[in-house]
C-alpha positions as CSV (number, residue, x, y, z in Angstrom):
1,M,209.4,66.7,1.1
2,V,212.3,64.2,0.7
3,L,215.7,65.2,2.0
4,T,218.2,65.4,-0.8
5,I,220.2,62.1,-0.7
6,M,223.6,61.9,-2.4
7,L,223.7,58.2,-3.6
8,S,226.9,58.6,-5.6
9,G,228.9,57.5,-2.6
10,M,226.3,54.9,-1.4
11,R,227.7,51.5,-0.6
12,S,225.8,48.6,1.2
13,S,227.8,46.6,3.8
14,L,226.8,43.5,1.8
15,S,227.9,44.9,-1.6
16,L,231.3,46.4,-1.2
17,R,232.9,46.5,-4.6
18,E,236.3,44.9,-4.7
19,E,239.0,47.4,-6.2
20,D,241.6,46.3,-8.6
21,A,244.3,48.1,-6.7
22,I,247.1,47.9,-9.1
23,A,245.4,47.3,-12.5
24,S,247.4,45.6,-15.1
25,R,250.5,45.6,-13.0
26,T,249.0,43.1,-10.6
27,M,248.5,39.5,-11.5
28,E,246.1,36.9,-9.7
29,S,248.0,35.0,-7.0
30,V,251.3,34.6,-5.0
31,Q,252.7,31.1,-5.3
32,E,254.0,29.4,-2.1
33,A,257.7,29.0,-2.1
34,E,259.1,25.5,-1.9
35,S,261.2,26.0,1.2
36,A,261.6,25.0,4.7
37,A,259.3,27.8,5.6
38,A,256.6,26.8,3.2
39,S,254.7,24.6,5.5
40,S,253.7,27.6,7.7
41,A,253.2,30.0,4.8
42,V,249.9,31.2,3.5
43,A,249.5,31.4,-0.3
44,V,248.3,34.9,-0.8
45,S,247.6,37.2,-3.7
46,A,248.7,40.8,-3.5
47,V,245.3,41.8,-4.7
48,A,243.0,38.9,-3.5
49,A,244.8,37.1,-0.6
50,E,242.9,34.4,1.2
51,L,244.2,35.0,4.7
52,T,241.5,34.9,7.3
53,A,241.2,37.3,10.2
54,T,242.6,34.7,12.6
55,A,245.6,33.9,10.4
56,V,248.0,36.0,12.4
57,P,251.3,34.4,13.4
58,T,253.4,35.1,16.4
59,V,254.8,38.6,16.0
60,T,258.5,37.7,15.5
61,A,260.7,37.7,12.6
62,E,262.5,34.9,10.9
63,P,266.3,34.9,11.6
64,T,267.0,35.3,7.8
65,D,266.4,39.0,8.0
66,A,269.6,40.9,7.0
67,P,270.8,43.7,9.5
68,S,269.2,47.0,8.6
69,P,271.6,49.6,7.3
70,T,271.5,53.0,8.9
71,A,270.2,55.9,6.9
72,A,273.8,57.4,6.5
73,E,275.1,54.3,4.8
74,Q,275.7,54.6,1.1
75,I,273.7,52.2,-0.9
76,T,274.6,51.5,-4.5
77,T,272.3,50.0,-7.1
78,K,273.2,46.9,-9.3
79,Q,272.2,48.9,-12.3
80,N,271.8,52.5,-13.1
81,A,268.1,52.2,-13.3
82,D,266.0,55.3,-13.7
83,V,263.6,54.2,-10.8
84,R,261.0,56.7,-9.9
85,L,257.6,56.8,-8.1
86,F,255.3,56.6,-11.1
87,I,252.3,56.6,-8.8
88,T,252.9,60.2,-8.0
89,E,252.8,61.1,-11.7
90,Q,249.3,59.7,-12.3
91,T,246.2,61.9,-12.6
92,G,243.3,61.2,-10.3
93,H,243.8,58.9,-7.3
94,P,245.2,55.5,-8.2
95,A,244.7,52.6,-5.6
96,L,247.7,51.3,-3.9
97,M,246.2,48.2,-2.3
98,A,243.0,45.9,-2.7
99,L,240.6,44.0,-0.7
100,E,241.1,40.4,0.0
101,A,239.1,37.8,-1.8
102,D,236.4,37.8,0.8
103,G,235.7,41.5,0.2
104,L,237.4,42.5,3.5
105,F,240.7,44.2,4.3
106,H,241.9,42.3,7.3
107,A,244.0,45.1,8.7
108,D,245.5,42.9,11.5
109,N,246.8,40.2,9.0
110,C,250.4,40.1,8.1
111,M,251.8,40.4,4.5
112,T,254.3,38.2,2.8
113,R,257.4,39.4,1.0
114,G,256.0,38.4,-2.3
115,Q,252.9,40.6,-1.7
116,F,255.0,43.5,-0.6
117,C,257.2,43.3,-3.6
118,L,254.4,43.1,-6.0
119,L,252.6,46.2,-4.5
120,L,255.9,48.1,-4.2
121,S,256.9,47.4,-7.9
122,A,253.3,48.6,-9.0
123,M,254.2,52.1,-7.6
124,L,257.5,52.3,-9.5
125,D,258.7,53.0,-13.0
126,G,262.0,52.6,-14.5
127,L,262.8,49.2,-12.9
128,P,265.4,47.0,-15.0
129,E,263.7,44.7,-17.5
130,E,265.5,41.6,-16.3
131,T,263.8,38.3,-16.7
132,V,265.8,35.9,-14.7
133,C,265.3,35.8,-11.0
134,P,268.5,35.3,-9.0
135,Y,266.7,33.7,-6.2
136,P,266.3,29.7,-6.6
137,D,263.2,29.6,-4.3
138,V,261.1,32.0,-6.4
139,A,259.1,30.0,-9.0
140,E,259.0,31.4,-12.4
141,E,255.2,30.9,-12.5
142,S,254.8,32.9,-9.3
143,E,252.8,36.1,-9.6
144,A,255.5,38.0,-7.8
145,Y,258.4,36.6,-10.0
146,E,258.8,39.6,-12.3
147,A,258.4,42.1,-9.4
148,I,261.0,40.4,-7.2
149,T,263.4,40.1,-10.2
150,R,263.2,43.7,-11.2
151,L,263.4,44.9,-7.6
152,Y,266.6,42.9,-7.1
153,F,268.3,44.3,-10.2
154,A,267.5,47.8,-9.1
155,G,269.4,47.1,-6.0
156,I,266.3,47.4,-3.7
157,L,266.1,44.0,-2.1
158,T,268.6,43.0,0.7
159,E,269.0,39.3,-0.1
160,T,272.1,38.5,-2.4
161,E,272.1,36.3,-5.5
162,G,271.8,32.6,-4.8
163,E,270.1,33.1,-1.5
164,N,266.6,32.0,-0.8
165,F,264.3,34.8,-0.8
166,V,261.5,33.1,0.9
167,P,258.5,35.1,-0.8
168,S,256.0,33.4,1.6
169,Q,257.9,34.7,4.7
170,Y,256.0,37.5,6.5
171,V,257.5,41.0,6.3
172,S,259.3,42.2,9.4
173,R,259.8,45.7,10.4
174,A,263.5,45.5,9.9
175,W,263.2,44.1,6.4
176,A,260.7,46.8,5.2
177,A,262.9,49.4,6.7
178,A,266.0,48.1,4.7
179,V,264.1,47.8,1.5
180,L,262.8,51.4,1.9
181,R,266.4,52.7,2.5
182,R,267.7,51.0,-0.6
183,L,264.8,52.3,-2.5
184,S,265.7,55.9,-1.3
185,S,269.0,55.7,-3.2
186,C,267.1,55.5,-6.5
187,F,265.4,58.9,-5.7
188,S,266.5,62.4,-5.3
189,G,265.3,65.5,-3.6
190,S,262.1,65.3,-1.6
191,E,261.3,61.8,-2.7
192,Q,264.6,60.6,-1.3
193,T,264.1,62.5,1.9
194,R,260.6,61.1,2.3
195,A,261.7,57.5,1.7
196,L,264.6,57.8,4.2
197,A,262.4,59.3,6.9
198,L,259.8,56.7,6.3
199,A,262.4,53.9,6.6
200,D,263.5,55.2,9.9
201,D,259.8,55.6,11.2
202,V,259.1,52.0,10.1
203,A,262.1,50.6,12.0
204,V,261.1,52.3,15.3
205,G,257.3,51.7,14.8
206,A,256.4,55.4,14.2
207,T,254.1,54.2,11.3
208,S,251.9,52.1,13.7
209,E,249.4,53.0,16.3
210,K,250.6,55.7,18.7
211,G,251.4,54.8,22.3
212,T,252.5,51.2,21.4
213,V,256.0,49.9,21.7
214,R,257.5,48.4,18.6
215,G,260.5,46.4,17.7
216,E,262.4,45.9,14.5
217,S,261.8,42.2,14.6
218,E,258.0,42.6,14.8
219,L,256.0,41.6,11.7
220,L,254.1,44.3,9.8
221,R,250.2,44.2,9.6
222,R,248.2,45.2,6.5
223,G,246.9,48.2,8.2
224,E,250.4,49.6,8.9
225,V,251.5,48.6,5.3
226,A,248.6,50.9,4.1
227,V,250.2,53.8,6.0
228,I,253.6,53.0,4.6
229,F,252.4,53.0,1.0
230,V,250.3,56.2,1.4
231,R,253.2,57.9,2.9
232,L,255.6,56.6,0.2
233,A,253.2,58.1,-2.4
234,G,253.3,61.4,-0.6
235,R,249.5,61.4,-0.1
236,D,249.6,61.5,3.8
237,G,249.7,65.3,3.8
238,T,246.5,65.7,1.9
239,L,244.3,63.1,3.6
240,D,240.8,64.6,4.0
241,E,239.0,62.3,6.4
242,D,235.7,63.8,5.6
243,A,236.1,63.5,1.9
244,L,237.4,59.9,2.4
245,F,234.4,59.1,4.6
246,F,231.8,60.1,2.0
247,S,233.5,59.1,-1.2
248,G,236.2,56.6,-0.2
249,N,236.2,52.8,-0.2
250,I,235.9,52.1,3.6
251,P,236.1,48.3,4.0
252,A,233.3,46.6,5.9
253,D,235.8,45.4,8.6
254,M,237.4,48.8,9.2
255,D,235.8,51.0,11.8
256,T,236.3,54.7,11.4
257,A,237.4,54.8,15.0
258,S,240.5,52.7,14.0
259,W,243.8,54.6,14.0
260,A,244.6,53.4,10.4
261,W,241.1,53.8,8.7
262,A,241.8,56.9,6.6
263,Y,245.1,55.4,5.4
264,V,243.5,52.1,4.6
265,T,240.6,53.9,2.8
266,D,243.0,56.1,0.9
267,A,245.1,53.1,-0.2
268,L,242.0,51.2,-1.4
269,T,240.3,54.0,-3.2
270,E,240.6,54.2,-6.9
271,G,239.4,57.5,-8.4
272,S,239.1,60.9,-7.0
273,V,238.4,61.6,-3.4
274,E,235.9,64.4,-3.5
275,T,234.4,66.8,-0.9
276,A,230.8,65.8,-0.3
277,E,227.9,68.1,-1.2
278,P,225.7,69.3,1.6
279,G,222.9,66.9,2.4
280,V,222.1,63.5,3.6
281,Y,224.0,60.3,2.6
282,R,223.0,56.8,2.9
283,L,226.3,54.9,3.5
284,Y,227.4,51.5,4.8
285,G,223.8,50.8,6.0
286,W,223.5,54.0,8.0
287,L,222.4,57.6,7.5
288,Y,224.9,60.5,7.6
289,A,224.7,64.3,6.8
290,A,227.3,66.7,5.4
291,W,227.6,70.4,6.1
292,D,228.2,73.0,3.3
293,D,232.1,72.5,3.5
294,G,231.7,68.6,3.2
295,S,232.4,67.8,6.8
296,I,230.4,65.3,8.8
297,M,227.6,66.6,11.0
298,R,227.9,65.2,14.6
299,D,226.1,65.5,17.9
300,M,223.0,67.5,16.7
301,D,219.5,67.4,15.2
302,Y,219.1,67.8,11.4
303,G,216.3,67.1,9.2
304,V,215.0,63.7,10.0
305,G,216.1,63.4,13.6
306,P,219.2,63.3,16.0
307,I,222.8,62.7,14.8
308,G,225.2,61.0,17.2
309,Q,228.9,61.8,17.9
310,D,229.9,59.2,15.3
311,G,227.9,61.0,12.6
312,R,225.1,58.4,12.4
313,Y,221.4,59.2,12.6
314,T,220.2,57.6,16.0
315,T,217.2,57.1,18.1
316,G,219.2,57.5,21.2
317,S,218.8,53.7,22.0
318,E,221.5,51.4,21.1
319,E,219.1,48.5,21.3
320,L,216.6,50.1,18.8
321,D,219.3,51.4,16.6
322,G,220.3,47.7,16.3
323,Y,216.7,46.6,15.4
324,L,216.5,49.2,12.8
325,A,219.9,48.4,11.3
326,Q,218.9,44.7,11.2
327,A,215.6,45.6,9.4
328,L,217.4,47.6,6.7
329,E,219.8,44.8,6.1
330,E,217.2,42.0,6.1
331,S,214.8,43.9,4.0
332,G,217.5,44.4,1.2
333,A,217.0,48.2,1.4
334,N,220.7,48.7,1.9
335,D,221.2,47.3,-1.5
336,L,218.6,49.5,-3.3
337,A,219.8,52.9,-4.6
338,E,216.3,53.9,-5.8
339,Q,214.6,55.7,-2.9
340,E,211.1,54.5,-3.6
341,E,212.3,50.9,-3.9
342,A,214.2,51.0,-0.7
343,L,211.1,52.5,1.1
344,A,208.8,49.8,-0.3
345,A,211.3,47.1,0.8
346,V,211.1,48.2,4.4
347,Y,207.3,48.8,4.3
348,L,206.8,45.2,3.1
349,Y,209.4,43.9,5.6
350,I,207.2,45.3,8.5
351,K,204.1,44.0,6.9
352,N,205.4,40.5,6.3
353,N,207.5,39.9,9.4
354,F,205.3,41.3,12.2
355,E,201.8,40.9,13.4
356,Y,199.0,42.7,15.2
357,L,199.5,42.3,19.0
358,V,197.9,44.1,21.8
359,M,200.2,43.9,24.7
360,A,199.3,45.3,28.2
361,E,201.6,48.4,27.8
362,D,200.1,49.1,24.4
363,M,196.4,49.3,25.5
364,T,196.4,53.1,25.6
365,T,196.1,55.4,22.6
366,E,198.1,58.5,21.9
367,D,196.5,62.0,21.8
368,V,195.9,63.4,18.4
369,G,198.9,65.3,17.0
370,T,201.2,64.4,19.8
371,T,204.8,63.1,19.3
372,G,207.5,61.7,21.6
373,W,206.0,58.2,21.9
374,E,207.6,56.9,18.8
375,Y,210.8,55.3,20.1
376,A,209.2,53.5,23.0
377,R,206.5,52.1,20.8
378,A,209.0,51.0,18.1
379,L,211.2,49.3,20.6
380,R,208.4,47.3,22.0
381,F,207.2,46.5,18.5
382,F,210.6,44.9,17.6
383,Q,211.0,43.2,21.0
384,N,207.5,41.6,20.8
385,G,207.4,40.7,17.1
386,G,204.5,43.1,16.6
387,G,202.1,45.6,18.2
388,T,199.2,48.0,17.5
389,C,199.0,50.7,14.8
390,Y,201.3,52.9,16.8
391,G,204.1,50.2,16.8
392,Y,203.6,49.6,13.1
393,S,203.8,53.3,12.2
394,A,206.8,53.9,14.7
395,A,208.8,51.1,13.2
396,F,208.2,51.9,9.5
397,G,208.5,55.7,10.2
398,L,211.9,55.4,11.8
399,L,213.1,53.2,9.0
400,A,212.0,55.7,6.4
401,R,213.9,58.4,8.3
402,L,217.0,56.2,8.2
403,L,216.5,56.1,4.4
404,G,216.6,59.9,4.4
405,E,212.9,60.6,4.2
406,T,211.3,63.4,6.2
407,A,208.8,61.0,7.7
408,Y,206.1,62.0,10.3
409,I,204.8,59.5,12.5
410,V,201.2,60.6,13.1
411,A,198.8,60.0,16.0
412,G,195.4,60.8,14.6
413,Q,192.1,59.3,13.9
414,V,190.6,57.4,10.9
415,N,187.3,56.7,9.1
416,Q,183.9,58.2,9.7
417,Y,183.8,57.1,13.3
418,Y,187.1,59.0,14.1
419,G,188.7,55.9,15.6
420,A,192.2,56.4,17.2
421,H,194.8,55.4,14.7
422,S,198.4,56.0,13.6
423,W,200.2,56.0,10.2
424,V,203.1,57.8,8.5
425,V,203.0,60.8,6.4
426,I,205.8,61.7,4.0
427,P,205.5,65.1,2.2
428,E,206.5,65.1,-1.4
429,D,205.8,67.5,-4.3
430,G,203.3,69.4,-2.0
431,I,201.2,66.3,-1.2
432,N,201.2,64.7,2.1
433,W,201.5,61.0,1.1
434,I,200.0,58.4,3.5
435,Y,201.7,55.0,4.4
436,D,199.5,52.8,6.5
437,V,201.2,49.4,7.0
438,E,199.2,48.3,9.9
439,L,195.8,48.6,8.2
440,E,197.2,46.8,5.1
441,D,198.7,44.0,7.1
442,A,196.1,43.4,9.9
443,R,192.7,44.3,8.5
444,P,192.2,42.6,5.1
445,E,189.4,40.3,6.7
446,R,187.5,43.4,7.6
447,H,188.3,45.7,4.6
448,G,189.4,43.4,1.9
449,D,192.9,43.6,0.3
450,L,194.3,47.1,0.6
451,A,197.2,48.9,-0.9
452,L,198.0,51.7,1.6
453,F,201.6,52.4,0.6
454,H,201.9,56.0,-0.8
455,I,198.2,57.0,-1.0
456,Q,196.5,60.4,-0.8
457,N,194.0,61.2,1.9
458,Y,190.3,60.2,1.2
459,E,191.3,57.5,-1.3
460,I,190.3,54.8,0.9
461,Y,189.5,56.4,4.4
462,N,189.3,59.9,5.8
463,Y,192.6,60.3,7.8
464,W,192.3,63.1,10.3
465,Y,195.1,64.6,12.3
466,E,196.6,67.9,13.4
467,P,199.9,68.2,11.8
468,D,202.6,70.2,13.7
469,W,204.7,70.9,10.6
């Protein structure tokens, strides 16, 4: 029997798809401004920025930031623009941000003003259709040119006409709060209240990690910007972490233990975020399981083995878990949605990358029908680069379990002489299919070329054992 595996949410750590976060409203790159600050700026696209994880400047703002108006100040727009949050009118679940060009999110990197304006304008409708930017340092060929121009004429930007906007300057907390306060004047009712409250929270750092002290001059990081945009869109009240985990776009460089992971995932996810069906899921190179209500199973045994507190299937050994994860990665199984193909990939990986070794600690045999020896044998197998039949079957069997298979690692006997032997059995369609990677790898000189992947008993040998299932 093969556990039901929901592959619709499957995503390998090497094959994360890059979302087009703002569709046709987003162009391809933000031009560096030719200003005094340009030498320290990083040319970044709002969708595909090329910042590296180390490109984090000192967390201070440039002195060009205008003083932040208080929430009580009356802010007037330059035009009677009918600006509204078009993102809230969209059906489904539009993305608000996107991965960088390297396929990662870089939550600790900063964001430029040009990027911020481009992403903000993509969330709005009714911005003025002006075409001449009032800021001399915003190049017409810049990707953010139109966004900056339209936001200015809607009265949302703080810089006045004729000033340098410095689109390559990093966004400070004070500047973002001021922009949000001006934006709130375009709204009414609950949207205005939400934007004003968000502006106040940004100013004092309430949108960042709890327990940290934040100042208005501090620069915003991309993780916090995701929080801001999700809150501005009004989606924070409906964040379902379990649904986001199973069907959202979690970037490879974002740990789900991070304070901002759910906001980042929500901001990156294009399309509906759905409650998971009960069953086993192969995601991000690991195996997880969902309850009937779609929540993640944690700290328990289910189906193919134990589940840790983080929701991952585990052997209980961090070292062995690491070897297994490496094998899934290097075999290519993480990239294969078809179950039999993934299973064949790890089978061949064990066959082609390890050898038959009889170490001192592996001289003993296991009693027929017993279990409990698998983890120790598999760990020694990976540590030594090989082992006996028990090591082969333990390594392959645990990998099969991590692919979602109900795999039994058997201690039994084989051939007419009833020699001690070990192999893997995976029941399917009422048949106990046999997988014997050790005999196929180590005994061709004795038995000739063998094909012992997915065979039935007695096809080649008499496999004898006492199953306990």
